[in-house]
All heavy atoms as a GROMACS GRO file, in nm:
protein
  601
    1MET      N    1  13.107  11.658   8.585
    1MET     CA    2  13.025  11.718   8.688
    1MET      C    3  12.877  11.708   8.652
    1MET      O    4  12.794  11.683   8.739
    1MET     CB    5  13.067  11.863   8.707
    1MET     CG    6  12.984  11.932   8.811
    1MET     SD    7  13.072  12.070   8.877
    1MET     CE    8  12.939  12.165   8.934
    2GLU      N    9  12.846  11.728   8.527
    2GLU     CA   10  12.707  11.723   8.487
    2GLU      C   11  12.651  11.581   8.500
    2GLU      O   12  12.534  11.562   8.531
    2GLU     CB   13  12.694  11.771   8.342
    2GLU     CG   14  12.557  11.823   8.312
    2GLU     CD   15  12.556  11.894   8.179
    2GLU    OE1   16  12.630  11.991   8.162
    2GLU    OE2   17  12.479  11.850   8.094
    3GLN      N   18  12.736  11.480   8.481
    3GLN     CA   19  12.692  11.342   8.496
    3GLN      C   20  12.656  11.312   8.641
    3GLN      O   21  12.560  11.242   8.668
    3GLN     CB   22  12.800  11.247   8.447
    3GLN     CG   23  12.756  11.103   8.447
    3GLN     CD   24  12.865  11.011   8.394
    3GLN    OE1   25  12.975  11.055   8.368
    3GLN    NE2   26  12.832  10.884   8.381
    4ARG      N   27  12.733  11.364   8.736
    4ARG     CA   28  12.702  11.345   8.878
    4ARG      C   29  12.570  11.409   8.915
    4ARG      O   30  12.492  11.354   8.992
    4ARG     CB   31  12.813  11.403   8.965
    4ARG     CG   32  12.941  11.323   8.961
    4ARG     CD   33  13.043  11.386   9.048
    4ARG     NE   34  13.028  11.333   9.182
    4ARG     CZ   35  13.100  11.370   9.285
    4ARG    NH1   36  13.192  11.464   9.270
    4ARG    NH2   37  13.082  11.318   9.403
    5THR      N   38  12.543  11.526   8.858
    5THR     CA   39  12.418  11.595   8.886
    5THR      C   40  12.299  11.515   8.833
    5THR      O   41  12.198  11.501   8.902
    5THR     CB   42  12.419  11.735   8.823
    5THR    OG1   43  12.533  11.806   8.869
    5THR    CG2   44  12.293  11.813   8.859
    6CYS      N   45  12.312  11.460   8.714
    6CYS     CA   46  12.206  11.380   8.656
    6CYS      C   47  12.183  11.254   8.738
    6CYS      O   48  12.069  11.215   8.762
    6CYS     CB   49  12.241  11.346   8.512
    6CYS     SG   50  12.113  11.253   8.427
    7HIS      N   51  12.292  11.190   8.781
    7HIS     CA   52  12.281  11.069   8.862
    7HIS      C   53  12.216  11.101   8.996
    7HIS      O   54  12.131  11.026   9.045
    7HIS     CB   55  12.419  11.006   8.883
    7HIS     CG   56  12.416  10.879   8.960
    7HIS    ND1   57  12.359  10.764   8.909
    7HIS    CD2   58  12.462  10.848   9.083
    7HIS    CE1   59  12.371  10.668   8.999
    7HIS    NE2   60  12.433  10.716   9.105
    8ARG      N   61  12.252  11.212   9.054
    8ARG     CA   62  12.195  11.254   9.182
    8ARG      C   63  12.045  11.280   9.168
    8ARG      O   64  11.966  11.242   9.254
    8ARG     CB   65  12.268  11.380   9.230
    8ARG     CG   66  12.208  11.451   9.346
    8ARG     CD   67  12.240  11.388   9.474
    8ARG     NE   68  12.173  11.462   9.579
    8ARG     CZ   69  12.186  11.439   9.704
    8ARG    NH1   70  12.264  11.343   9.742
    8ARG    NH2   71  12.122  11.510   9.792
    9ARG      N   72  12.006  11.345   9.059
    9ARG     CA   73  11.864  11.372   9.038
    9ARG      C   74  11.784  11.244   9.020
    9ARG      O   75  11.672  11.232   9.068
    9ARG     CB   76  11.845  11.462   8.916
    9ARG     CG   77  11.884  11.604   8.940
    9ARG     CD   78  11.859  11.689   8.821
    9ARG     NE   79  11.913  11.822   8.841
    9ARG     CZ   80  11.944  11.905   8.744
    9ARG    NH1   81  11.927  11.868   8.619
    9ARG    NH2   82  11.992  12.023   8.771
   10SER      N   83  11.841  11.146   8.950
   10SER     CA   84  11.768  11.021   8.931
   10SER      C   85  11.754  10.946   9.063
   10SER      O   86  11.652  10.883   9.088
   10SER     CB   87  11.836  10.934   8.826
   10SER     OG   88  11.962  10.891   8.871
   11LEU      N   89  11.855  10.952   9.148
   11LEU     CA   90  11.844  10.889   9.280
   11LEU      C   91  11.742  10.961   9.367
   11LEU      O   92  11.667  10.897   9.441
   11LEU     CB   93  11.980  10.886   9.350
   11LEU     CG   94  12.081  10.784   9.297
   11LEU    CD1   95  12.213  10.796   9.373
   11LEU    CD2   96  12.027  10.644   9.308
   12ASP      N   97  11.740  11.093   9.358
   12ASP     CA   98  11.641  11.170   9.434
   12ASP      C   99  11.499  11.137   9.390
   12ASP      O  100  11.409  11.119   9.473
   12ASP     CB  101  11.666  11.319   9.420
   12ASP     CG  102  11.790  11.365   9.496
   12ASP    OD1  103  11.840  11.288   9.581
   12ASP    OD2  104  11.836  11.478   9.469
   13SER      N  105  11.478  11.129   9.260
   13SER     CA  106  11.343  11.099   9.211
   13SER      C  107  11.304  10.956   9.244
   13SER      O  108  11.187  10.928   9.274
   13SER     CB  109  11.334  11.122   9.060
   13SER     OG  110  11.419  11.034   8.991
   14LEU      N  111  11.399  10.863   9.244
   14LEU     CA  112  11.371  10.726   9.282
   14LEU      C  113  11.332  10.717   9.430
   14LEU      O  114  11.237  10.648   9.467
   14LEU     CB  115  11.492  10.637   9.254
   14LEU     CG  116  11.475  10.488   9.278
   14LEU    CD1  117  11.375  10.431   9.181
   14LEU    CD2  118  11.608  10.418   9.264
   15ALA      N  119  11.404  10.790   9.514
   15ALA     CA  120  11.372  10.792   9.657
   15ALA      C  121  11.235  10.856   9.681
   15ALA      O  122  11.155  10.806   9.760
   15ALA     CB  123  11.478  10.868   9.734
   16TYR      N  124  11.206  10.964   9.611
   16TYR     CA  125  11.076  11.030   9.625
   16TYR      C  126  10.963  10.936   9.583
   16TYR      O  127  10.862  10.924   9.652
   16TYR     CB  128  11.073  11.158   9.540
   16TYR     CG  129  10.939  11.225   9.536
   16TYR    CD1  130  10.894  11.299   9.644
   16TYR    CD2  131  10.857  11.211   9.425
   16TYR    CE1  132  10.770  11.360   9.641
   16TYR    CE2  133  10.732  11.271   9.422
   16TYR     CZ  134  10.689  11.346   9.530
   16TYR     OH  135  10.566  11.404   9.527
   17PHE      N  136  10.980  10.869   9.470
   17PHE     CA  137  10.878  10.778   9.422
   17PHE      C  138  10.861  10.660   9.518
   17PHE      O  139  10.749  10.616   9.544
   17PHE     CB  140  10.915  10.728   9.282
   17PHE     CG  141  10.804  10.656   9.213
   17PHE    CD1  142  10.687  10.721   9.179
   17PHE    CD2  143  10.816  10.522   9.183
   17PHE    CE1  144  10.584  10.655   9.115
   17PHE    CE2  145  10.714  10.455   9.120
   17PHE     CZ  146  10.598  10.521   9.085
   18GLY      N  147  10.969  10.610   9.573
   18GLY     CA  148  10.961  10.502   9.671
   18GLY      C  149  10.886  10.543   9.796
   18GLY      O  150  10.804  10.466   9.850
   19ILE      N  151  10.909  10.664   9.842
   19ILE     CA  152  10.838  10.715   9.960
   19ILE      C  153  10.689  10.732   9.929
   19ILE      O  154  10.604  10.699  10.012
   19ILE     CB  155  10.901  10.847  10.008
   19ILE    CG1  156  11.038  10.819  10.068
   19ILE    CG2  157  10.812  10.919  10.108
   19ILE    CD1  158  11.120  10.942  10.098
   20CYS      N  159  10.657  10.779   9.809
   20CYS     CA  160  10.516  10.794   9.771
   20CYS      C  161  10.444  10.660   9.768
   20CYS      O  162  10.331  10.647   9.817
   20CYS     CB  163  10.505  10.861   9.635
   20CYS     SG  164  10.546  11.036   9.636
   21VAL      N  165  10.509  10.558   9.713
   21VAL     CA  166  10.448  10.425   9.708
   21VAL      C  167  10.432  10.370   9.850
   21VAL      O  168  10.328  10.313   9.884
   21VAL     CB  169  10.533  10.329   9.621
   21VAL    CG1  170  10.486  10.186   9.635
   21VAL    CG2  171  10.527  10.372   9.476
   22PHE      N  172  10.532  10.390   9.935
   22PHE     CA  173  10.524  10.343  10.072
   22PHE      C  174  10.408  10.408  10.147
   22PHE      O  175  10.331  10.342  10.216
   22PHE     CB  176  10.656  10.368  10.145
   22PHE     CG  177  10.650  10.340  10.292
   22PHE    CD1  178  10.650  10.210  10.338
   22PHE    CD2  179  10.642  10.443  10.383
   22PHE    CE1  180  10.642  10.183  10.474
   22PHE    CE2  181  10.636  10.419  10.518
   22PHE     CZ  182  10.636  10.288  10.565
   23PHE      N  183  10.395  10.541  10.135
   23PHE     CA  184  10.286  10.610  10.202
   23PHE      C  185  10.150  10.567  10.147
   23PHE      O  186  10.054  10.554  10.223
   23PHE     CB  187  10.301  10.762  10.190
   23PHE     CG  188  10.394  10.819  10.291
   23PHE    CD1  189  10.487  10.914  10.253
   23PHE    CD2  190  10.392  10.780  10.423
   23PHE    CE1  191  10.574  10.968  10.345
   23PHE    CE2  192  10.478  10.834  10.517
   23PHE     CZ  193  10.570  10.928  10.477
   24ASN      N  194  10.142  10.545  10.018
   24ASN     CA  195  10.017  10.499   9.959
   24ASN      C  196   9.977  10.364  10.017
   24ASN      O  197   9.861  10.343  10.055
   24ASN     CB  198  10.030  10.490   9.807
   24ASN     CG  199   9.902  10.452   9.740
   24ASN    OD1  200   9.794  10.488   9.787
   24ASN    ND2  201   9.912  10.379   9.631
   25MET      N  202  10.071  10.272  10.025
   25MET     CA  203  10.042  10.140  10.082
   25MET      C  204  10.003  10.151  10.228
   25MET      O  205   9.908  10.087  10.274
   25MET     CB  206  10.165  10.049  10.067
   25MET     CG  207  10.190  10.001   9.928
   25MET     SD  208  10.343   9.908   9.903
   25MET     CE  209  10.365   9.820  10.054
   26THR      N  210  10.076  10.232  10.304
   26THR     CA  211  10.049  10.246  10.447
   26THR      C  212   9.912  10.307  10.473
   26THR      O  213   9.834  10.256  10.554
   26THR     CB  214  10.159  10.332  10.513
   26THR    OG1  215  10.285  10.272  10.487
   26THR    CG2  216  10.137  10.343  10.662
   27LEU      N  217   9.881  10.415  10.404
   27LEU     CA  218   9.752  10.481  10.426
   27LEU      C  219   9.636  10.395  10.380
   27LEU      O  220   9.531  10.393  10.445
   27LEU     CB  221   9.751  10.617  10.357
   27LEU     CG  222   9.846  10.721  10.417
   27LEU    CD1  223   9.842  10.849  10.336
   27LEU    CD2  224   9.812  10.747  10.562
   28THR      N  225   9.653  10.323  10.270
   28THR     CA  226   9.548  10.233  10.225
   28THR      C  227   9.523  10.124  10.328
   28THR      O  228   9.408  10.088  10.357
   28THR     CB  229   9.585  10.171  10.089
   28THR    OG1  230   9.603  10.277   9.993
   28THR    CG2  231   9.477  10.077  10.040
   29THR      N  232   9.631  10.070  10.383
   29THR     CA  233   9.618   9.967  10.486
   29THR      C  234   9.546  10.020  10.608
   29THR      O  235   9.456   9.954  10.663
   29THR     CB  236   9.757   9.912  10.525
   29THR    OG1  237   9.821   9.861  10.408
   29THR    CG2  238   9.747   9.804  10.629
   30LEU      N  239   9.582  10.139  10.653
   30LEU     CA  240   9.518  10.198  10.771
   30LEU      C  241   9.370  10.227  10.747
   30LEU      O  242   9.285  10.201  10.834
   30LEU     CB  243   9.591  10.325  10.813
   30LEU     CG  244   9.732  10.305  10.869
   30LEU    CD1  245   9.799  10.440  10.890
   30LEU    CD2  246   9.728  10.226  10.997
   31ILE      N  247   9.338  10.280  10.629
   31ILE     CA  248   9.198  10.309  10.597
   31ILE      C  249   9.117  10.180  10.594
   31ILE      O  250   9.007  10.172  10.652
   31ILE     CB  251   9.188  10.385  10.464
   31ILE    CG1  252   9.243  10.528  10.480
   31ILE    CG2  253   9.044  10.389  10.413
   31ILE    CD1  254   9.262  10.600  10.350
   32CYS      N  255   9.171  10.079  10.527
   32CYS     CA  256   9.097   9.952  10.518
   32CYS      C  257   9.083   9.886  10.655
   32CYS      O  258   8.978   9.826  10.684
   32CYS     CB  259   9.168   9.858  10.421
   32CYS     SG  260   9.144   9.906  10.251
   33TYR      N  261   9.183   9.898  10.738
   33TYR     CA  262   9.173   9.841  10.873
   33TYR      C  263   9.057   9.904  10.948
   33TYR      O  264   8.976   9.834  11.011
   33TYR     CB  265   9.303   9.859  10.950
   33TYR     CG  266   9.290   9.822  11.095
   33TYR    CD1  267   9.287   9.689  11.134
   33TYR    CD2  268   9.276   9.920  11.193
   33TYR    CE1  269   9.271   9.654  11.267
   33TYR    CE2  270   9.260   9.887  11.326
   33TYR     CZ  271   9.258   9.753  11.363
   33TYR     OH  272   9.241   9.718  11.494
   34ARG      N  273   9.047  10.036  10.943
   34ARG     CA  274   8.940  10.104  11.015
   34ARG      C  275   8.802  10.068  10.960
   34ARG      O  276   8.708  10.044  11.036
   34ARG     CB  277   8.959  10.256  11.009
   34ARG     CG  278   9.080  10.308  11.083
   34ARG     CD  279   9.063  10.298  11.230
   34ARG     NE  280   8.959  10.390  11.273
   34ARG     CZ  281   8.920  10.405  11.398
   34ARG    NH1  282   8.979  10.337  11.492
   34ARG    NH2  283   8.825  10.488  11.428
   35VAL      N  284   8.791  10.062  10.829
   35VAL     CA  285   8.662  10.030  10.768
   35VAL      C  286   8.622   9.886  10.803
   35VAL      O  287   8.506   9.861  10.840
   35VAL     CB  288   8.668  10.050  10.615
   35VAL    CG1  289   8.544   9.994  10.547
   35VAL    CG2  290   8.684  10.197  10.581
   36ILE      N  291   8.715   9.793  10.794
   36ILE     CA  292   8.684   9.654  10.826
   36ILE      C  293   8.653   9.638  10.976
   36ILE      O  294   8.562   9.564  11.014
   36ILE     CB  295   8.799   9.561  10.782
   36ILE    CG1  296   8.802   9.555  10.629
   36ILE    CG2  297   8.785   9.422  10.840
   36ILE    CD1  298   8.922   9.485  10.572
   37HIS      N  299   8.727   9.709  11.060
   37HIS     CA  300   8.701   9.704  11.203
   37HIS      C  301   8.558   9.751  11.234
   37HIS      O  302   8.486   9.687  11.311
   37HIS     CB  303   8.804   9.789  11.278
   37HIS     CG  304   8.783   9.795  11.425
   37HIS    ND1  305   8.806   9.688  11.507
   37HIS    CD2  306   8.739   9.896  11.504
   37HIS    CE1  307   8.778   9.723  11.631
   37HIS    NE2  308   8.737   9.849  11.632
   38HIS      N  309   8.518   9.863  11.176
   38HIS     CA  310   8.383   9.912  11.198
   38HIS      C  311   8.279   9.816  11.138
   38HIS      O  312   8.170   9.800  11.193
   38HIS     CB  313   8.365  10.052  11.141
   38HIS     CG  314   8.427  10.158  11.227
   38HIS    ND1  315   8.373  10.197  11.346
   38HIS    CD2  316   8.539  10.230  11.211
   38HIS    CE1  317   8.450  10.289  11.401
   38HIS    NE2  318   8.552  10.311  11.321
   39GLY      N  319   8.313   9.755  11.025
   39GLY     CA  320   8.223   9.656  10.967
   39GLY      C  321   8.200   9.538  11.059
   39GLY      O  322   8.088   9.488  11.071
   40LYS      N  323   8.305   9.493  11.127
   40LYS     CA  324   8.290   9.382  11.222
   40LYS      C  325   8.206   9.424  11.343
   40LYS      O  326   8.126   9.344  11.394
   40LYS     CB  327   8.428   9.334  11.268
   40LYS     CG  328   8.502   9.257  11.162
   40LYS     CD  329   8.637   9.211  11.211
   40LYS     CE  330   8.711   9.134  11.104
   40LYS     NZ  331   8.844   9.090  11.150
   41LEU      N  332   8.224   9.547  11.388
   41LEU     CA  333   8.142   9.596  11.499
   41LEU      C  334   7.994   9.605  11.460
   41LEU      O  335   7.906   9.567  11.537
   41LEU     CB  336   8.192   9.733  11.547
   41LEU     CG  337   8.330   9.738  11.612
   41LEU    CD1  338   8.369   9.882  11.643
   41LEU    CD2  339   8.330   9.654  11.738
   42VAL      N  340   7.969   9.654  11.340
   42VAL     CA  341   7.831   9.664  11.293
   42VAL      C  342   7.771   9.525  11.276
   42VAL      O  343   7.654   9.501  11.309
   42VAL     CB  344   7.824   9.745  11.161
   42VAL    CG1  345   7.688   9.734  11.095
   42VAL    CG2  346   7.859   9.890  11.187
   43ARG      N  347   7.851   9.430  11.224
   43ARG     CA  348   7.801   9.293  11.207
   43ARG      C  349   7.762   9.232  11.342
   43ARG      O  350   7.661   9.163  11.353
   43ARG     CB  351   7.905   9.205  11.140
   43ARG     CG  352   7.852   9.063  11.119
   43ARG     CD  353   7.957   8.967  11.072
   43ARG     NE  354   8.004   9.003  10.940
   43ARG     CZ  355   8.114   8.954  10.887
   43ARG    NH1  356   8.189   8.869  10.955
   43ARG    NH2  357   8.151   8.989  10.768
   44ALA      N  358   7.843   9.258  11.444
   44ALA     CA  359   7.814   9.203  11.576
   44ALA      C  360   7.686   9.263  11.635
   44ALA      O  361   7.611   9.194  11.704
   44ALA     CB  362   7.931   9.227  11.671
   45GLU      N  363   7.660   9.389  11.608
   45GLU     CA  364   7.544   9.456  11.666
   45GLU      C  365   7.417   9.442  11.581
   45GLU      O  366   7.309   9.422  11.634
   45GLU     CB  367   7.574   9.604  11.688
   45GLU     CG  368   7.681   9.631  11.792
   45GLU     CD  369   7.639   9.588  11.931
   45GLU    OE1  370   7.520   9.604  11.965
   45GLU    OE2  371   7.724   9.539  12.005
   46LEU      N  372   7.431   9.457  11.450
   46LEU     CA  373   7.312   9.468  11.365
   46LEU      C  374   7.293   9.352  11.268
   46LEU      O  375   7.187   9.340  11.207
   46LEU     CB  376   7.317   9.598  11.285
   46LEU     CG  377   7.320   9.726  11.368
   46LEU    CD1  378   7.337   9.847  11.278
   46LEU    CD2  379   7.194   9.739  11.451
   47GLY      N  380   7.395   9.272  11.247
   47GLY     CA  381   7.382   9.159  11.156
   47GLY      C  382   7.456   9.178  11.026
   47GLY      O  383   7.510   9.285  10.995
   48HIS      N  384   7.456   9.071  10.948
   48HIS     CA  385   7.534   9.067  10.824
   48HIS      C  386   7.485   9.165  10.718
   48HIS      O  387   7.564   9.221  10.643
   48HIS     CB  388   7.534   8.924  10.768
   48HIS     CG  389   7.617   8.909  10.646
   48HIS    ND1  390   7.754   8.916  10.648
   48HIS    CD2  391   7.581   8.888  10.516
   48HIS    CE1  392   7.800   8.900  10.525
   48HIS    NE2  393   7.697   8.881  10.445
   49GLY      N  394   7.356   9.186  10.711
   49GLY     CA  395   7.300   9.272  10.608
   49GLY      C  396   7.349   9.416  10.615
   49GLY      O  397   7.372   9.480  10.513
   50PHE      N  398   7.365   9.466  10.734
   50PHE     CA  399   7.410   9.604  10.751
   50PHE      C  400   7.561   9.620  10.734
   50PHE      O  401   7.608   9.727  10.701
   50PHE     CB  402   7.369   9.657  10.888
   50PHE     CG  403   7.221   9.676  10.902
   50PHE    CD1  404   7.143   9.581  10.966
   50PHE    CD2  405   7.160   9.788  10.850
   50PHE    CE1  406   7.007   9.597  10.979
   50PHE    CE2  407   7.023   9.806  10.863
   50PHE     CZ  408   6.946   9.710  10.927
   51SER      N  409   7.637   9.515  10.760
   51SER     CA  410   7.783   9.527  10.755
   51SER      C  411   7.841   9.503  10.617
   51SER      O  412   7.957   9.534  10.594
   51SER     CB  413   7.846   9.429  10.854
   51SER     OG  414   7.825   9.296  10.811
   52SER      N  415   7.763   9.452  10.525
   52SER     CA  416   7.818   9.422  10.393
   52SER      C  417   7.866   9.547  10.320
   52SER      O  418   7.958   9.541  10.239
   52SER     CB  419   7.715   9.347  10.309
   52SER     OG  420   7.602   9.428  10.286
   53VAL      N  421   7.806   9.660  10.350
   53VAL     CA  422   7.847   9.786  10.287
   53VAL      C  423   7.991   9.820  10.325
   53VAL      O  424   8.070   9.864  10.240
   53VAL     CB  425   7.752   9.901  10.328
   53VAL    CG1  426   7.802  10.034  10.277
   53VAL    CG2  427   7.612   9.872  10.280
   54TYR      N  428   8.028   9.797  10.449
   54TYR     CA  429   8.163   9.829  10.495
   54TYR      C  430   8.267   9.745  10.422
   54TYR      O  431   8.372   9.794  10.383
   54TYR     CB  432   8.175   9.806  10.646
   54TYR     CG  433   8.103   9.909  10.727
   54TYR    CD1  434   7.971   9.889  10.767
   54TYR    CD2  435   8.165  10.028  10.762
   54TYR    CE1  436   7.904   9.984  10.841
   54TYR    CE2  437   8.099  10.124  10.837
   54TYR     CZ  438   7.968  10.101  10.875
   54TYR     OH  439   7.902  10.196  10.948
   55PHE      N  440   8.237   9.618  10.402
   55PHE     CA  441   8.333   9.531  10.335
   55PHE      C  442   8.340   9.562  10.185
   55PHE      O  443   8.445   9.548  10.124
   55PHE     CB  444   8.299   9.384  10.362
   55PHE     CG  445   8.308   9.350  10.508
   55PHE    CD1  446   8.193   9.326  10.582
   55PHE    CD2  447   8.431   9.346  10.572
   55PHE    CE1  448   8.201   9.296  10.717
   55PHE    CE2  449   8.439   9.317  10.707
   55PHE     CZ  450   8.325   9.292  10.779
   56SER      N  451   8.231   9.608  10.129
   56SER     CA  452   8.233   9.651   9.989
   56SER      C  453   8.319   9.776   9.972
   56SER      O  454   8.396   9.788   9.876
   56SER     CB  455   8.091   9.681   9.940
   56SER     OG  456   8.013   9.565   9.945
   57VAL      N  457   8.307   9.869  10.066
   57VAL     CA  458   8.388   9.991  10.061
   57VAL      C  459   8.537   9.956  10.075
   57VAL      O  460   8.621  10.012  10.004
   57VAL     CB  461   8.344  10.090  10.171
   57VAL    CG1  462   8.444  10.204  10.187
   57VAL    CG2  463   8.206  10.144  10.139
   58ALA      N  464   8.570   9.865  10.164
   58ALA     CA  465   8.710   9.824  10.180
   58ALA      C  466   8.762   9.762  10.051
   58ALA      O  467   8.876   9.788  10.010
   58ALA     CB  468   8.724   9.725  10.296
   59GLY      N  469   8.680   9.683   9.984
   59GLY     CA  470   8.721   9.625   9.856
   59GLY      C  471   8.745   9.730   9.750
   59GLY      O  472   8.841   9.721   9.672
   60ILE      N  473   8.660   9.832   9.747
   60ILE     CA  474   8.677   9.940   9.649
   60ILE      C  475   8.805  10.018   9.677
   60ILE      O  476   8.879  10.053   9.584
   60ILE     CB  477   8.554  10.033   9.651
   60ILE    CG1  478   8.433   9.960   9.594
   60ILE    CG2  479   8.580  10.162   9.574
   60ILE    CD1  480   8.302  10.032   9.612
   61VAL      N  481   8.834  10.044   9.803
   61VAL     CA  482   8.957  10.117   9.838
   61VAL      C  483   9.080  10.036   9.797
   61VAL      O  484   9.175  10.090   9.740
   61VAL     CB  485   8.959  10.150   9.990
   61VAL    CG1  486   9.094  10.202  10.032
   61VAL    CG2  487   8.851  10.249  10.024
   62ILE      N  488   9.077   9.907   9.823
   62ILE     CA  489   9.191   9.822   9.787
   62ILE      C  490   9.207   9.817   9.635
   62ILE      O  491   9.319   9.829   9.583
   62ILE     CB  492   9.173   9.681   9.845
   62ILE    CG1  493   9.188   9.686   9.997
   62ILE    CG2  494   9.274   9.583   9.785
   62ILE    CD1  495   9.148   9.558  10.066
   63GLU      N  496   9.097   9.799   9.564
   63GLU     CA  497   9.104   9.791   9.418
   63GLU      C  498   9.150   9.922   9.355
   63GLU      O  499   9.216   9.921   9.251
   63GLU     CB  500   8.969   9.752   9.360
   63GLU     CG  501   8.933   9.608   9.385
   63GLU     CD  502   8.794   9.572   9.334
   63GLU    OE1  503   8.728   9.659   9.272
   63GLU    OE2  504   8.752   9.459   9.358
   64SER      N  505   9.119  10.034   9.415
   64SER     CA  506   9.161  10.161   9.358
   64SER      C  507   9.309  10.189   9.386
   64SER      O  508   9.375  10.255   9.307
   64SER     CB  509   9.075  10.276   9.410
   64SER     OG  510   9.096  10.293   9.549
   65ALA      N  511   9.363  10.138   9.495
   65ALA     CA  512   9.503  10.162   9.527
   65ALA      C  513   9.596  10.057   9.468
   65ALA      O  514   9.716  10.080   9.454
   65ALA     CB  515   9.522  10.165   9.679
   66LEU      N  516   9.543   9.943   9.432
   66LEU     CA  517   9.625   9.832   9.386
   66LEU      C  518   9.703   9.861   9.257
   66LEU      O  519   9.824   9.833   9.253
   66LEU     CB  520   9.538   9.706   9.369
   66LEU     CG  521   9.612   9.576   9.352
   66LEU    CD1  522   9.694   9.545   9.477
   66LEU    CD2  523   9.514   9.464   9.324
   67PRO      N  524   9.644   9.918   9.152
   67PRO     CA  525   9.723   9.942   9.030
   67PRO      C  526   9.841  10.036   9.053
   67PRO      O  527   9.952  10.011   9.003
   67PRO     CB  528   9.623  10.003   8.932
   67PRO     CG  529   9.490   9.962   8.982
   67PRO     CD  530   9.503   9.950   9.131
   68TYR      N  531   9.818  10.144   9.126
   68TYR     CA  532   9.927  10.239   9.152
   68TYR      C  533  10.038  10.173   9.234
   68TYR      O  534  10.156  10.191   9.206
   68TYR     CB  535   9.873  10.362   9.225
   68TYR     CG  536   9.981  10.460   9.263
   68TYR    CD1  537  10.040  10.540   9.167
   68TYR    CD2  538  10.025  10.470   9.394
   68TYR    CE1  539  10.140  10.630   9.200
   68TYR    CE2  540  10.124  10.560   9.429
   68TYR     CZ  541  10.181  10.639   9.332
   68TYR     OH  542  10.281  10.726   9.366
   69THR      N  543  10.001  10.097   9.334
   69THR     CA  544  10.098  10.033   9.420
   69THR      C  545  10.178   9.928   9.343
   69THR      O  546  10.302   9.924   9.353
   69THR     CB  547  10.030   9.969   9.542
   69THR    OG1  548   9.956  10.070   9.611
   69THR    CG2  549  10.130   9.907   9.635
   70LEU      N  550  10.111   9.844   9.268
   70LEU     CA  551  10.182   9.740   9.193
   70LEU      C  552  10.272   9.798   9.085
   70LEU      O  553  10.385   9.752   9.066
   70LEU     CB  554  10.082   9.641   9.131
   70LEU     CG  555  10.008   9.552   9.230
   70LEU    CD1  556   9.912   9.461   9.155
   70LEU    CD2  557  10.106   9.471   9.313
   71SER      N  558  10.224   9.900   9.015
   71SER     CA  559  10.310   9.961   8.913
   71SER      C  560  10.427  10.036   8.977
   71SER      O  561  10.537  10.039   8.923
   71SER     CB  562  10.230  10.055   8.825
   71SER     OG  563  10.178  10.163   8.899
   72GLY      N  564  10.404  10.092   9.094
   72GLY     CA  565  10.513  10.160   9.165
   72GLY      C  566  10.619  10.062   9.211
   72GLY      O  567  10.739  10.087   9.198
   73ILE      N  568  10.577   9.949   9.265
   73ILE     CA  569  10.673   9.848   9.308
   73ILE      C  570  10.748   9.792   9.188
   73ILE      O  571  10.870   9.773   9.193
   73ILE     CB  572  10.601   9.738   9.387
   73ILE    CG1  573  10.553   9.791   9.521
   73ILE    CG2  574  10.693   9.616   9.409
   73ILE    CD1  575  10.464   9.697   9.598
   74ALA      N  576  10.677   9.769   9.078
   74ALA     CA  577  10.742   9.715   8.958
   74ALA      C  578  10.844   9.813   8.902
   74ALA      O  579  10.952   9.772   8.858
   74ALA     CB  580  10.637   9.683   8.853
   75SER      N  581  10.815   9.941   8.905
   75SER     CA  582  10.912  10.038   8.852
   75SER      C  583  11.029  10.060   8.946
   75SER      O  584  11.138  10.096   8.902
   75SER     CB  585  10.843  10.170   8.822
   75SER     OG  586  10.800  10.232   8.942
   76LEU      N  587  11.007  10.037   9.075
   76LEU     CA  588  11.119  10.051   9.170
   76LEU      C  589  11.216   9.934   9.160
   76LEU      O  590  11.334   9.948   9.185
   76LEU     CB  591  11.067  10.063   9.312
   76LEU     CG  592  11.003  10.196   9.348
   76LEU    CD1  593  10.940  10.189   9.486
   76LEU    CD2  594  11.103  10.309   9.340
   77VAL      N  595  11.162   9.817   9.125
   77VAL     CA  596  11.245   9.698   9.113
   77VAL      C  597  11.306   9.699   8.976
   77VAL      O  598  11.413   9.703   8.944
   77VAL     CB  599  11.163   9.569   9.131
   77VAL    CG1  600  11.246   9.446   9.104
   77VAL    CG2  601  11.105   9.564   9.271
   0.00000   0.00000   0.00000
């Protein structure tokens, strides 16, 4: 009985960790989409000089989420 409980807990923690990685990827994608979209709008109205900040911010968001996401996927596999 104790072995079933331990197995159940490991499956629960694996599912929880998988959901956390999925939400992290989804929210990062949505945030970057909005930032890049606004960057394109600013580029169309004001030029390349003003929009470069938006693309830099999107790069920083991606770089900050990438290690957690890749390590999460690696541990799930």
